[in-house]
C-alpha positions in Angstrom: 140.5 111.2 93.1 139.5 107.7 94.6 137.4 105.4 96.9 136.9 101.9 97.8 133.8 100.2 99.3 132.3 96.8 99.2 130.5 96.2 95.9 127.8 93.8 97.6 127.4 97.2 100.4 127.5 99.5 97.0 125.3 97.3 95.8 122.3 97.5 98.2 122.7 101.3 98.5 122.5 102.1 94.4 119.8 99.7 94.4 117.5 101.5 96.9 118.3 105.0 95.2 117.7 103.6 91.8 113.8 103.4 92.3 114.0 107.5 91.9 115.1 107.5 88.3 112.1 108.1 86.1 111.8 106.0 83.1 111.8 108.8 80.6 114.7 111.5 82.3 113.8 115.0 80.9 117.9 115.5 81.6 120.1 112.9 80.4 121.6 113.2 83.8 118.9 112.3 85.9 120.1 108.9 84.4 122.8 108.7 86.8 123.4 108.6 90.5 125.2 111.5 92.1 128.2 110.2 93.8 129.5 112.8 97.2 132.2 112.2 99.4 132.5 114.0 102.3 134.7 112.8 105.2 135.2 109.6 104.4 131.4 109.1 103.7 129.9 108.4 100.0 126.3 110.2 99.7 124.2 108.5 96.5 121.5 110.6 94.9 118.9 109.6 92.7 116.1 111.8 91.3 113.6 112.4 88.3 112.7 116.1 89.9 109.5 114.9 91.8 111.1 112.5 94.1 114.8 112.1 95.1 116.3 109.7 97.3 119.8 109.8 99.5 121.5 107.4 101.0 125.3 107.2 103.0 127.8 104.4 103.5 131.2 104.8 104.7 134.2 104.3 102.4 138.0 104.3 102.4 138.8 108.0 100.3 141.5 110.3 99.7 139.6 113.2 99.4 136.1 114.9 99.0 134.3 115.3 95.9 131.9 114.4 93.7 130.9 113.0 90.4 127.2 111.7 88.6 127.7 107.8 87.5 125.7 106.5 84.8 123.1 104.6 87.2 122.2 101.5 84.5 125.8 100.1 83.5 126.9 100.4 87.2 124.0 98.7 88.4 124.6 95.8 86.2 128.6 95.8 86.8 127.5 95.7 90.7 124.8 92.5 89.9 127.9 90.9 88.0 130.2 90.8 90.5 130.7 88.7 93.8 130.9 90.3 97.1 134.4 92.0 97.4 136.2 95.4 97.7 136.0 97.6 94.7 138.0 100.8 93.8 136.3 103.9 92.1 139.0 106.7 90.5 137.7 109.4 88.9 139.9 112.0 86.5 139.2 115.6 87.4 139.5 116.5 84.0 137.2 114.8 82.3 135.2 112.9 85.1 135.9 109.2 83.4 135.6 106.6 86.3 137.6 103.6 86.3 136.2 100.7 88.5 138.8 98.1 89.7 138.2 94.9 91.2 140.0 91.4 91.5 138.7 90.6 88.0 139.9 93.6 86.1 139.1 96.9 85.1 136.2 98.6 83.9 135.9 102.3 82.3 132.9 104.5 81.8 132.0 107.8 81.3 130.7 110.1 84.0 129.7 113.4 84.5 130.2 116.8 86.7 128.4 116.5 90.3 127.9 120.0 90.2 125.5 120.2 87.1 123.4 117.4 89.0 120.0 119.4 90.0 119.4 120.7 93.6 117.5 118.5 96.0 115.3 120.7 98.3 116.5 121.2 101.5 113.8 120.8 104.7 113.3 124.7 105.0 110.3 126.2 107.3 109.1 122.6 108.0 107.2 121.4 111.0 108.7 118.0 112.0 106.9 114.5 113.7 108.3 111.4 114.2 106.5 107.6 113.9 107.8 104.0 114.2 108.5 102.8 111.1 106.1 99.4 111.7 103.0 101.8 111.6 104.3 104.1 108.5 104.8 101.1 106.0 101.4 99.4 107.7 99.9 102.6 106.9 101.1 102.8 103.3 100.3 99.0 102.8 96.8 99.4 103.4 96.3 102.5 102.1 98.3 102.9 98.9 96.2 100.0 96.8 93.3 102.3 97.1 95.0 105.4 95.4 93.2 106.8 91.9 95.5 106.6 88.3 93.4 109.4 87.0 95.6 112.3 86.7 92.6 114.4 86.0 92.0 114.0 90.0 95.6 114.7 91.1 94.4 115.0 94.8 93.6 111.0 94.7 96.7 109.8 93.2 98.2 109.8 96.0 97.7 109.4 100.0 96.3 111.9 102.2 98.4 112.3 105.3 96.1 114.7 108.2 98.9 114.8 111.2 96.8 115.4 114.3 99.3 116.0 116.9 99.8 112.3 118.5 97.7 111.0 115.5 98.0 110.4 112.1 95.2 109.3 109.5 96.2 107.8 106.2 93.2 108.4 103.5 93.2 106.9 100.1 90.2 106.5 97.6 89.6 106.5 94.1 86.1 107.0 94.4 85.1 103.4 94.1 86.9 102.4 97.3 87.9 104.1 100.4 90.5 103.1 102.8 91.4 105.0 105.9 93.9 104.0 108.4 94.6 105.8 111.8 97.4 105.5 114.3 98.2 107.2 117.8 101.8 106.1 117.8 102.7 109.6 116.0 105.0 112.1 118.1 104.6 115.7 117.2 103.4 118.9 118.0 101.3 119.9 114.8 97.9 119.7 113.2 98.1 119.9 109.3 97.4 117.6 106.4 99.2 117.1 102.9 98.8 114.7 100.2 102.1 112.3 98.9 102.3 110.9 95.6 102.0 107.1 95.4 105.4 106.4 93.8 106.8 108.3 96.9 105.4 105.9 99.3 106.0 102.7 96.9 109.6 103.1 97.5 109.6 104.4 101.1 107.7 101.3 102.1 110.4 99.0 99.9 112.9 100.7 102.1 111.9 101.1 105.4 113.9 99.1 108.1 111.8 97.0 110.4 111.6 98.9 113.8 113.0 102.2 113.5 112.1 106.0 113.9 111.3 108.1 110.9 111.5 111.6 111.4 108.4 112.9 108.9 109.6 116.7 107.8 107.1 118.6 106.0 106.6 122.2 104.4 104.1 123.5 101.7 105.9 121.9 99.0 107.8 119.0 99.9 108.2 115.8 102.5 111.3 114.9 104.1 111.3 111.2 105.0 114.6 110.2 107.2 115.7 106.7 108.8 118.6 105.4 109.2 121.3 106.7 106.8 118.4 107.3 104.1 116.8 110.1 103.5 113.3 110.3 100.5 112.2 113.9 99.4 109.1 114.3 97.6 106.9 116.9 96.3 103.3 116.8 97.7 100.6 117.2 95.5 99.2 120.4 95.6 95.4 120.1 95.4 92.3 119.9 97.7 91.8 116.3 99.1 87.9 115.1 98.9 85.7 115.4 102.1 86.2 111.4 103.0 83.9 111.9 105.7 80.9 112.7 103.8 81.0 109.1 101.9 81.4 107.5 105.2 77.9 105.9 105.9 76.8 106.4 109.8 73.9 104.2 110.2 74.7 100.9 109.1 72.3 98.3 110.7 73.3 95.1 108.6 76.4 93.5 110.3 77.8 90.2 108.7 80.9 88.3 110.1 82.8 86.2 108.1 85.9 84.4 107.6 88.4 85.9 105.8 90.2 84.1 103.7 87.2 82.0 103.4 85.5 84.8 101.7 88.6 86.0 99.8 89.0 82.5 98.3 85.1 82.2 96.9 85.2 85.5 95.5 88.1 84.4 93.7 86.5 81.7 92.5 83.1 83.3 91.6 84.7 86.4 90.2 86.2 84.0 86.8 82.2 83.6 85.9 81.3 87.1 86.5 81.2 89.9 83.8 84.9 90.6 82.4 83.6 94.6 82.4 82.2 94.5 85.8 83.5 91.7 87.8 79.9 92.1 89.7 79.6 89.3 92.2 75.9 89.1 94.1 75.8 88.8 98.0 72.8 87.1 99.2 73.1 87.4 102.8 70.8 86.2 105.8 70.9 84.6 109.0 73.9 82.4 109.1 74.4 82.3 105.5 76.1 84.0 102.5 75.7 83.3 99.3 78.1 84.7 96.7 77.3 84.1 93.3 77.8 85.4 89.4 76.7 85.3 85.8 77.6 86.6 82.4 74.7 86.2 80.3 77.2 86.9 77.0 78.4 83.5 77.3 76.2 81.5 79.6 78.6 81.1 82.5 76.9 81.0 85.8 78.6 80.3 89.4 77.0 80.2 93.1 78.9 79.3 96.8 77.3 79.2 100.1 79.6 80.1 102.9 78.9 80.2 107.0 78.4 84.1 108.3 77.0 85.5 111.3 74.6 88.5 110.3 71.9 90.8 112.2 69.8 92.7 110.3 67.5 92.1 107.7 68.2 89.7 104.5 70.2 91.8 102.3 71.0 91.2 98.6 73.7 93.7 97.3 76.4 93.7 94.6 80.2 94.8 94.4 82.7 94.6 92.3 84.3 91.4 93.3 88.2 92.7 92.3 87.7 95.4 94.7 86.6 93.5 97.6 89.3 90.8 97.3 92.1 93.7 97.0 90.7 94.9 100.0 90.7 91.5 102.0 94.1 90.9 100.6 95.7 93.8 103.3 94.0 92.7 106.4 95.6 90.1 108.4 92.9 89.1 110.8 91.1 85.3 110.3 87.3 87.4 110.7 86.2 90.7 109.0 82.7 92.7 109.6 80.7 93.8 106.9 78.3 96.6 107.3 75.7 97.4 104.9 72.7 99.5 105.1 71.0 99.4 102.1 71.8 98.0 98.5 72.5 101.3 96.9 74.8 102.8 99.4 78.4 102.0 100.5 79.7 98.7 102.4 82.3 98.8 105.5 84.8 96.7 105.8 86.6 96.3 109.1 89.0 94.1 110.6 87.5 91.9 113.7 90.7 92.0 116.3 91.0 92.2 119.8 90.3 95.5 121.4 93.6 96.9 119.9 94.6 100.7 120.8 97.1 101.2 118.4 95.2 101.6 115.3 91.8 101.7 113.6 91.1 100.5 109.8 88.1 101.3 107.9 87.7 100.5 104.2 84.7 101.3 102.2 83.3 100.0 98.7 80.8 101.2 96.4 78.2 98.6 95.6 77.5 98.3 91.9 74.0 98.0 90.0 72.4 94.7 90.3 71.5 92.8 87.0 67.6 93.1 86.6 
């Protein structure tokens, strides 16, 4: 059983698939790629039983067969080879693999492909379509706000709310919340599900620049298809908190400030903040924003003043600088708007941009108690 393929093309595909391999697999075969040859097409699959990636390329093959190939040694071999055709020969009896390049031969021990775990297939699914540009942006702007607290599994993923032609993606860790809305969805279904963070990070890295992505889902799994690639992930079976309840509606105090100036100021001031709380204090009044921090344990203190446009009563409010710096980092507009109601209620951060019907982004951050 043989097939030949370009080493660089194969490397590109196995690198995409390798993200699904876990660091401590429960079964030895989960450290392998499953290679399946059918009709001169090679499908490469990797899984950790929660997330699976399959990708397909054309090869020169003499037969249809399957074999499990050790992932690490294959990746290392392909990385060390310059671009050239390589030939894989598989022994039908013991699944030994011999790779032949223009430099020589490399032998490694494969396993029976039939022993590889079955990947879920789309069964009783609903389907929607979305351009990869909007899906990639939805992931980038939300996934950083997910929680790492395994005791609250719902918050460790991103909540997808599908409403016919509208998609809302929400992520929160109880300190910050991001809500991303796009109206570029094509579908005839209204439902919701929670996608794990690992699957979304793998998806973001694999998405093409401008392509249609088909998203199919049932109660257990989500299936993302684009190009020759498919990502399957098990959904988080938990109830997502009512995020609308924590978004303040009445916010009479509104500040507009340059995004990069605000972010850079926070980064500098945070150096002098308490390392446990990262607390920075914002003193906001007409045309002026004062950013300050102090660490009483080490007698560190810093203050900076920025220009801003502000409507409302003068206010003094404190936040965790790290959270706001993260949020400003995923926004791409020159100006941002901060809406506030009182020093003890959440602040809302939104990008200031020309009228954009494509998408809507709202970020919420909880204040920290002011030092007396």
